[in-house]
C-alpha positions as CSV (number, residue, x, y, z in Angstrom):
1,I,34.3,35.2,-3.0
2,S,37.2,33.0,-4.2
3,E,38.8,33.3,-0.7
4,I,35.5,32.2,0.9
5,S,35.2,29.2,-1.5
6,T,38.8,28.2,-0.8
7,R,38.1,28.4,2.9
8,F,34.9,26.3,2.5
9,E,36.8,23.7,0.5
10,Q,39.3,23.4,3.4
11,I,36.7,23.0,6.2
12,S,33.9,21.1,4.3
13,P,35.6,17.6,4.5
14,R,36.0,18.0,8.2
15,R,32.3,18.2,8.9
16,V,31.0,15.1,10.6
17,A,27.8,13.2,9.5
18,Y,24.5,14.4,10.8
19,D,23.3,12.9,14.1
20,N,20.2,10.9,14.4
21,F,17.0,13.0,14.9
22,T,18.6,16.2,13.7
23,T,17.8,18.5,10.8
24,I,20.1,18.7,7.8
25,D,21.8,22.0,6.8
26,W,20.3,22.7,3.3
27,N,22.6,25.6,2.6
28,Y,25.7,23.6,3.5
29,D,24.8,20.7,1.3
30,F,23.8,22.9,-1.7
31,A,27.1,24.8,-1.3
32,K,29.0,21.5,-1.1
33,D,27.4,20.3,-4.4
34,R,28.2,23.6,-6.1
35,I,31.9,23.2,-5.2
36,R,31.9,19.7,-6.4
37,K,30.5,20.7,-9.8
38,R,33.0,23.6,-10.0
39,T,35.9,21.2,-9.3
40,L,34.8,18.9,-12.1
41,K,34.6,21.8,-14.6
42,R,38.2,22.9,-13.7
43,R,39.6,19.6,-14.8
44,I,41.1,19.3,-18.3
45,G,41.1,16.3,-20.6
46,I,38.8,13.7,-22.1
47,K,38.5,11.8,-18.8
48,A,37.4,15.0,-17.1
49,R,34.7,15.6,-19.7
50,L,33.5,12.0,-19.5
51,A,33.4,12.3,-15.7
52,E,31.4,15.5,-16.1
53,Y,28.9,13.9,-18.4
54,Y,28.6,10.9,-16.1
55,D,27.9,13.2,-13.2
56,H,25.2,14.9,-15.2
57,F,23.4,11.7,-16.1
58,Q,24.0,10.0,-12.8
59,G,20.7,11.1,-11.4
60,W,18.8,9.7,-14.4
61,I,20.6,6.3,-14.1
62,L,19.7,6.3,-10.4
63,V,16.0,7.0,-10.8
64,L,16.0,4.3,-13.6
65,L,17.3,1.7,-11.1
66,V,14.9,2.9,-8.4
67,G,11.9,2.6,-10.7
68,I,12.8,-0.9,-11.9
69,I,13.4,-2.3,-8.4
70,T,10.3,-0.6,-7.0
71,G,8.1,-2.1,-9.8
72,F,9.5,-5.6,-9.2
73,V,9.1,-5.4,-5.4
74,A,5.5,-4.1,-5.8
75,G,4.7,-7.0,-8.1
76,F,6.2,-9.5,-5.7
77,I,4.1,-8.1,-2.8
78,G,0.9,-8.2,-4.9
79,I,1.4,-11.8,-6.0
80,T,2.5,-13.1,-2.7
81,A,-0.2,-11.3,-0.7
82,E,-2.9,-12.8,-3.1
83,W,-1.4,-16.3,-2.7
84,L,-1.3,-16.1,1.0
85,S,-4.9,-14.8,1.1
86,D,-6.1,-17.8,-0.9
87,V,-4.1,-20.2,1.3
88,K,-6.6,-19.5,4.1
89,D,-9.2,-21.3,2.0
90,G,-7.2,-24.0,0.3
91,F,-4.3,-24.8,-2.1
92,C,-3.6,-25.7,-5.7
93,L,-3.1,-29.4,-6.2
94,D,-0.6,-29.2,-9.1
95,Y,1.3,-26.1,-8.2
96,F,1.1,-25.1,-4.5
97,Y,2.6,-21.7,-5.2
98,L,-0.3,-20.5,-7.3
99,S,-3.2,-18.6,-6.0
100,K,-6.8,-19.7,-6.7
101,G,-7.2,-17.2,-9.6
102,F,-4.0,-18.5,-11.3
103,C,-4.8,-22.1,-10.5
104,C,-8.3,-21.9,-12.0
105,L,-7.3,-19.6,-14.8
106,D,-8.4,-22.0,-17.6
107,T,-11.6,-23.1,-15.8
108,E,-14.8,-22.0,-17.5
109,F,-17.4,-20.1,-15.5
110,N,-20.0,-22.3,-13.6
111,Q,-17.5,-25.2,-13.7
112,E,-15.8,-26.5,-10.6
113,C,-12.1,-26.0,-10.5
114,A,-10.5,-29.4,-10.3
115,G,-7.1,-28.1,-9.5
116,W,-8.1,-26.2,-6.3
117,K,-8.6,-28.1,-3.0
118,N,-10.1,-26.7,0.2
119,W,-8.4,-27.4,3.4
120,F,-11.4,-28.8,5.1
121,E,-14.1,-30.4,2.8
122,V,-16.2,-33.4,3.6
123,D,-17.8,-35.0,0.5
124,S,-19.1,-38.2,2.0
125,V,-21.9,-36.6,4.0
126,N,-24.4,-35.0,1.5
127,N,-26.8,-33.4,4.0
128,I,-27.1,-30.5,6.3
129,Y,-24.7,-32.0,8.8
130,G,-22.0,-32.2,6.1
131,S,-22.6,-28.6,5.2
132,V,-22.3,-27.5,8.9
133,L,-19.2,-29.6,9.3
134,N,-17.6,-28.0,6.2
135,F,-18.5,-24.5,7.4
136,L,-17.1,-25.1,10.9
137,G,-13.9,-26.7,9.5
138,G,-13.4,-23.9,7.1
139,Y,-14.1,-21.4,9.9
140,F,-11.4,-22.9,12.1
141,V,-8.8,-23.0,9.3
142,F,-9.6,-19.4,8.3
143,I,-9.2,-18.1,11.8
144,W,-6.0,-20.1,12.4
145,F,-4.3,-18.8,9.2
146,S,-5.4,-15.2,9.9
147,I,-3.9,-15.3,13.4
148,L,-0.7,-17.0,12.1
149,F,-0.1,-14.4,9.4
150,A,-0.8,-11.4,11.7
151,C,1.4,-12.9,14.5
152,L,4.3,-13.5,12.1
153,S,4.1,-10.0,10.7
154,A,4.1,-8.5,14.3
155,L,7.0,-10.7,15.4
156,L,9.1,-9.6,12.4
157,V,8.4,-6.0,13.0
158,K,9.1,-6.1,16.7
159,F,12.4,-8.0,16.6
160,Y,14.0,-7.0,13.3
161,A,12.6,-3.7,12.1
162,P,10.4,-1.6,14.4
163,Y,10.3,1.2,11.8
164,A,8.4,-1.1,9.4
165,A,5.1,-0.7,11.3
166,G,2.3,1.5,10.0
167,S,2.2,3.1,6.5
168,G,5.4,5.1,6.9
169,I,4.0,8.1,4.9
170,P,4.1,10.6,7.8
171,E,7.7,9.7,8.6
172,V,8.6,9.9,4.9
173,K,7.2,13.4,4.8
174,T,9.3,14.3,7.8
175,I,12.5,12.9,6.2
176,L,11.9,14.8,3.0
177,G,11.5,17.9,5.0
178,G,15.2,17.5,6.0
179,F,14.9,15.4,9.2
180,I,17.3,12.5,9.9
181,I,15.8,9.2,11.1
182,R,18.5,6.5,10.9
183,R,17.5,3.0,9.8
184,F,13.9,4.1,8.9
185,L,14.8,3.7,5.2
186,G,17.4,1.0,5.7
187,F,17.8,-2.5,4.1
188,W,16.2,-4.4,7.1
189,T,13.3,-2.0,7.1
190,L,12.8,-2.7,3.4
191,L,13.0,-6.4,3.8
192,I,10.7,-6.7,6.8
193,K,8.3,-4.2,5.4
194,T,8.0,-6.3,2.2
195,V,7.5,-9.6,3.9
196,G,5.4,-8.2,6.8
197,L,3.2,-6.4,4.3
198,C,2.4,-9.6,2.5
199,L,1.5,-11.3,5.8
200,S,-0.6,-8.5,7.2
201,V,-2.6,-8.1,4.1
202,A,-3.1,-11.9,3.8
203,S,-4.4,-12.0,7.4
204,G,-7.6,-10.3,6.3
205,M,-7.5,-7.4,8.7
206,S,-8.9,-4.1,7.6
207,L,-5.7,-2.6,6.1
208,G,-4.1,-2.2,2.7
209,K,-0.7,-2.3,1.0
210,E,-1.0,0.8,-1.2
211,G,0.2,3.4,1.4
212,P,3.1,1.3,2.6
213,L,4.4,1.0,-1.0
214,V,5.5,4.6,-0.7
215,H,7.7,3.6,2.3
216,V,9.0,0.6,0.4
217,A,9.9,2.7,-2.6
218,C,11.6,5.3,-0.5
219,C,13.7,2.5,1.1
220,V,14.8,1.6,-2.3
221,G,15.4,5.2,-3.1
222,N,17.6,5.5,0.0
223,I,19.6,2.3,-0.5
224,I,20.6,2.6,-4.2
225,P,22.1,6.2,-3.9
226,K,24.6,4.8,-1.4
227,F,26.5,3.4,-4.4
228,F,26.7,6.8,-6.0
229,K,29.2,9.2,-4.4
230,K,27.3,12.2,-5.6
231,Y,24.3,11.3,-3.6
232,A,25.8,9.2,-0.8
233,N,27.7,12.2,0.7
234,N,24.9,14.8,0.3
235,E,21.7,14.6,2.2
236,A,20.0,17.4,0.3
237,K,20.7,15.7,-3.1
238,R,19.4,12.4,-1.7
239,R,16.1,14.1,-0.9
240,E,15.6,14.6,-4.6
241,I,15.9,10.9,-5.2
242,L,13.5,10.2,-2.3
243,S,10.9,12.5,-4.0
244,C,11.2,10.5,-7.2
245,A,10.9,7.2,-5.2
246,S,7.7,8.4,-3.4
247,A,6.2,9.1,-6.9
248,A,7.2,5.6,-8.0
249,G,5.5,4.2,-4.9
250,V,2.1,5.8,-5.7
251,S,2.6,4.8,-9.4
252,V,2.8,1.1,-8.6
253,A,0.1,1.3,-6.0
254,F,-2.6,2.8,-8.2
255,G,-1.1,2.5,-11.7
256,A,-0.9,6.3,-12.0
257,P,2.5,7.8,-12.8
258,I,1.2,11.3,-13.1
259,G,-0.7,10.9,-9.9
260,G,2.5,9.8,-8.2
261,V,4.3,13.0,-9.4
262,L,1.4,15.1,-8.0
263,F,1.5,13.2,-4.7
264,S,5.2,13.8,-4.4
265,L,4.9,17.5,-5.3
266,E,1.9,18.4,-3.2
267,E,2.0,16.0,-0.2
268,V,5.4,14.8,0.8
269,S,8.2,16.9,-0.8
270,Y,9.8,19.9,0.8
271,Y,12.3,20.7,-2.0
272,F,11.0,20.0,-5.5
273,P,12.8,21.8,-8.4
274,Y,11.8,21.4,-12.0
275,K,14.5,18.8,-12.8
276,T,13.2,16.7,-9.9
277,M,9.7,16.8,-11.4
278,F,10.9,15.3,-14.7
279,K,13.0,12.7,-13.0
280,S,10.0,11.9,-10.7
281,Y,7.8,11.2,-13.8
282,F,10.5,9.2,-15.4
283,C,10.9,7.1,-12.3
284,A,7.2,6.6,-11.8
285,M,6.8,5.6,-15.5
286,I,9.6,3.1,-15.3
287,A,8.1,1.6,-12.1
288,A,4.8,1.2,-13.8
289,I,6.4,-0.4,-16.8
290,S,8.3,-2.8,-14.5
291,L,5.1,-3.7,-12.7
292,S,3.3,-4.3,-16.0
293,L,6.1,-6.6,-17.2
294,M,5.4,-8.8,-14.1
295,N,1.7,-8.7,-14.9
296,P,0.6,-9.7,-11.4
297,F,-3.1,-9.8,-12.2
298,R,-2.8,-11.7,-15.5
299,T,-4.9,-9.0,-17.1
300,G,-2.3,-6.8,-18.7
301,K,-3.4,-4.0,-16.4
302,L,-1.5,-2.2,-13.6
303,V,-4.4,-2.3,-11.2
304,L,-7.0,-4.9,-10.2
305,F,-9.9,-2.5,-10.3
306,Q,-10.8,0.6,-12.3
307,V,-13.8,2.7,-13.2
308,V,-15.1,2.7,-16.8
309,F,-17.3,5.6,-17.9
310,D,-19.4,4.3,-20.8
311,R,-22.5,6.6,-20.3
312,D,-23.3,10.1,-19.2
313,W,-24.8,10.9,-15.8
314,H,-28.3,12.5,-15.5
315,E,-29.3,15.7,-13.8
316,F,-31.5,14.0,-11.3
317,E,-28.5,12.1,-10.0
318,F,-26.7,15.2,-8.9
319,P,-28.2,15.4,-5.4
320,F,-27.1,11.8,-4.8
321,F,-23.5,12.6,-5.8
322,I,-23.7,15.4,-3.2
323,L,-24.9,12.8,-0.7
324,L,-21.9,10.6,-1.5
325,G,-19.6,13.6,-1.0
326,I,-21.2,14.4,2.4
327,F,-20.8,10.8,3.4
328,G,-17.1,10.9,2.6
329,G,-16.6,14.0,4.6
330,V,-18.6,12.7,7.6
331,Y,-16.7,9.4,7.5
332,G,-13.3,11.3,7.5
333,A,-14.3,13.4,10.4
334,F,-15.8,10.4,12.2
335,F,-12.6,8.4,11.7
336,I,-10.3,11.2,12.9
337,K,-12.3,12.2,15.9
338,M,-14.5,9.4,17.2
339,V,-17.6,9.8,19.4
340,S,-17.0,9.4,23.1
341,A,-18.4,5.9,23.1
342,L,-15.5,4.6,20.9
343,A,-12.8,7.1,22.1
344,N,-10.7,9.3,20.0
345,N,-8.3,7.7,17.6
346,V,-5.5,10.0,18.8
347,K,-6.3,9.0,22.4
348,L,-6.1,5.4,21.3
349,A,-2.7,6.0,19.9
350,K,-1.6,7.6,23.2
351,I,-3.0,4.7,25.1
352,R,-0.9,2.3,23.0
353,Q,2.2,4.3,23.8
354,T,1.8,4.8,27.5
355,S,-0.3,1.8,28.9
356,W,0.4,-1.9,29.2
357,I,-0.6,-2.3,25.6
358,K,2.9,-1.0,24.6
359,E,4.5,-4.1,26.2
360,W,1.9,-6.5,24.6
361,A,1.8,-5.2,21.1
362,I,1.9,-8.7,19.6
363,M,-1.0,-9.8,21.7
364,E,-2.9,-6.8,20.6
365,V,-2.4,-7.8,17.0
366,I,-3.5,-11.3,17.7
367,I,-6.7,-10.1,19.4
368,I,-7.6,-7.8,16.6
369,A,-6.8,-10.5,14.0
370,L,-8.9,-13.0,15.9
371,F,-11.9,-10.6,16.2
372,T,-11.6,-9.6,12.5
373,A,-11.6,-13.3,11.4
374,V,-14.5,-14.3,13.6
375,V,-16.6,-11.4,12.4
376,S,-15.6,-11.6,8.7
377,F,-16.0,-15.3,7.9
378,P,-19.8,-15.7,8.2
379,F,-20.4,-12.7,5.8
380,N,-19.3,-13.0,2.2
381,F,-18.5,-9.3,1.6
382,L,-16.3,-9.3,4.7
383,R,-14.6,-12.6,4.1
384,V,-13.2,-11.8,0.7
385,N,-10.1,-9.7,0.3
386,S,-10.8,-5.9,0.3
387,T,-9.2,-5.5,-3.2
388,E,-11.4,-8.2,-4.6
389,L,-14.5,-6.7,-3.0
390,I,-13.7,-3.3,-4.4
391,T,-13.0,-4.8,-7.9
392,N,-16.5,-6.3,-8.0
393,L,-18.2,-3.3,-6.5
394,F,-16.7,-1.1,-9.2
395,R,-17.9,-3.3,-12.0
396,E,-21.3,-3.1,-13.8
397,C,-23.6,-6.1,-13.6
398,K,-22.9,-7.1,-17.2
399,E,-19.2,-7.3,-16.4
400,I,-19.5,-9.3,-13.2
401,E,-18.9,-13.0,-13.8
402,G,-21.3,-15.2,-11.9
403,D,-23.1,-12.4,-10.1
404,F,-20.7,-11.7,-7.2
405,F,-22.6,-13.0,-4.1
406,G,-26.0,-12.0,-5.6
407,L,-24.9,-8.4,-6.2
408,C,-26.9,-8.1,-9.4
409,K,-30.1,-10.0,-8.4
410,F,-32.8,-7.5,-8.3
411,S,-35.0,-9.8,-6.3
412,N,-32.5,-9.7,-3.4
413,S,-31.9,-5.9,-3.5
414,F,-33.1,-5.4,0.1
415,I,-30.7,-8.1,1.4
416,I,-27.8,-6.9,-0.7
417,I,-28.3,-3.3,0.4
418,F,-28.4,-4.3,4.1
419,M,-25.2,-6.5,3.7
420,L,-23.4,-3.7,1.9
421,L,-24.3,-1.1,4.6
422,F,-23.4,-3.7,7.3
423,T,-20.0,-4.3,5.7
424,C,-19.5,-0.5,5.5
425,V,-20.1,-0.1,9.3
426,V,-18.0,-3.1,10.3
427,K,-15.1,-1.9,8.1
428,V,-15.2,1.5,9.7
429,L,-15.0,0.0,13.2
430,L,-12.3,-2.5,12.3
431,T,-10.2,0.1,10.5
432,I,-10.3,2.4,13.6
433,F,-8.7,-0.2,15.8
434,T,-6.5,-1.9,13.2
435,F,-4.7,1.3,12.0
436,G,-2.0,1.9,14.6
437,L,-1.0,-1.7,15.2
438,K,2.7,-2.7,15.1
439,I,2.4,-4.2,11.7
440,P,2.8,-2.8,8.1
441,A,-0.6,-1.3,7.3
442,G,-2.1,1.2,5.0
443,I,-5.4,3.1,5.2
444,F,-6.2,3.8,1.5
445,I,-7.9,0.5,0.7
446,P,-10.0,0.3,3.8
447,S,-11.3,3.8,3.2
448,M,-12.0,3.0,-0.4
449,T,-13.8,-0.2,0.7
450,V,-16.1,1.9,3.0
451,G,-16.9,4.4,0.2
452,A,-17.4,1.6,-2.4
453,C,-19.9,-0.3,-0.2
454,F,-21.9,2.8,0.5
455,G,-21.8,3.9,-3.1
456,R,-22.9,0.6,-4.4
457,A,-25.7,0.4,-1.9
458,L,-26.9,3.8,-3.0
459,G,-26.6,2.7,-6.6
460,I,-28.8,-0.3,-6.0
461,I,-31.3,1.9,-4.2
462,M,-31.4,4.2,-7.3
463,Q,-31.8,1.2,-9.6
464,A,-34.7,-0.1,-7.4
465,W,-36.3,3.4,-7.5
466,Q,-35.9,3.5,-11.3
467,E,-37.4,0.1,-11.7
C-alpha cells in the first residue's frame, strides 16, 4: 500500500485538468485529498499543527463567505427588481432610486402619495377624455419599459453570458453529478445573471427570480473556492461547496434554510455526506441572516408573502382540498405535455434550437414581452408584479389594506372569481411560451401564481356558498 501511495504521489501532479464537457474522476479526487491530508499529518511543528487546523476549518470559512455573499446578492436582486417594476408606472420625486413602496412608506392608507409621480398623468382635464388619455399614456409607457427591460436582458445574455439564460437548475444538477461545464458558474455568468434577472423580472413577463437564485448562489460557490487551494485543485471537494451553495440559494429565495438543505439533499446533489449536510445548513442560515440584515421588504421578514394558520379547517372542506390537489396535478401535466392545439413544450424547445427562431432569439423575447404587456395592462391582477399578487392572494381580508382590487367585496364576488380564473388561464399560457426564452427566468413564481389564483377563486366560492 505504501508503494502504491508513493507511486500515486509521483504521478498525481502530472494529471492535466479536466476537459470541458467531461466527467470527473471521483476516485482520483478522493484519493488525492486523502494524500494531501496524510502529508499534512506527517509534518512536525507548531506551524504544521496550525496548518492542519486551518485545513480543517477551511470549509466552514468558505461556506460562511458563500452564505454572506449570496444573501447580499439576493437582497440586491430583490430591491432592484422591485424598483425597476415600479419604474414602469412612475418615479419618486425626492429619491429616484426608491420604489413606490419605499417612497410612500410613511403615507397613510387612503391618502395620495405626494412623493410618487406617474410618467403620464394629465390633471387639467377632469372628465372622461382625461381618464382615457391617462390610460393610453400609461399603457404606452408600460409597454415601452417592458420591451426595454426584456430586450436589455436578452442582449446581455446573448453577447456576454449565454449560460445565464433560463433557471440554471438542470445544469446545476448535472454539474453536481460530476460533469464539467466551463464558464457556466463563472464570474461573467454571475454578473449577467444578476443584472439580467432584475431586468427580466421587471419586464413583467410570466417568470420568477426564485429558481435562478440557485444558479446565482452556485456561481458564488464556484468562484470563492478558487482562492482556497484545498478546493481549487479538487473538483470532487468543490462539489461539496456547490451543494451548500444550492441550499443557500433556496434559503434566500423562500426564507427556508431547512428547505434549502432538503432541496440540496433530495434534488440536486449526487454526493452528500453528513459533514456536507451540517455545512449546508450553516451556509443556508448565514445566507438567510445576511438577507434579513438588508431587509429588502422593510418588514423584517425574509419573504414578501407567507401563510398564517390562525384557525382549524373543517371536515366539509376536505373534498375541496382534494380538488385543489387535482388541479395542481392536472396543471403540471398540462404544462409538461400540452394539447395538440398549443404544441408540446418539449417540441417548442426543439423548434427554438433548430428553426429560424434560434437566430432571432432577441426578437422572440421582444415579441413575448410585447404580447405580455399588451394583455396584462388592462387587467389589474395581470398588471401587478406576480410576487405582489401572490402576497395579497395569500392574505385574509382583514389583513389586506385597501381591499386589493375589490378582492374582499362580497358584492363583486362573481366578477372577482371570473377575473381570478381569467388571470389563472392567461398566466398558464404566458408561462408556457415564456419559459425557454434566452433570458434569466424561473418557473416557481408563475406556478405559484396559477395555484394562488385558482385557490383564492375557490375560497371566494366557498365563502359565497357559506353566506
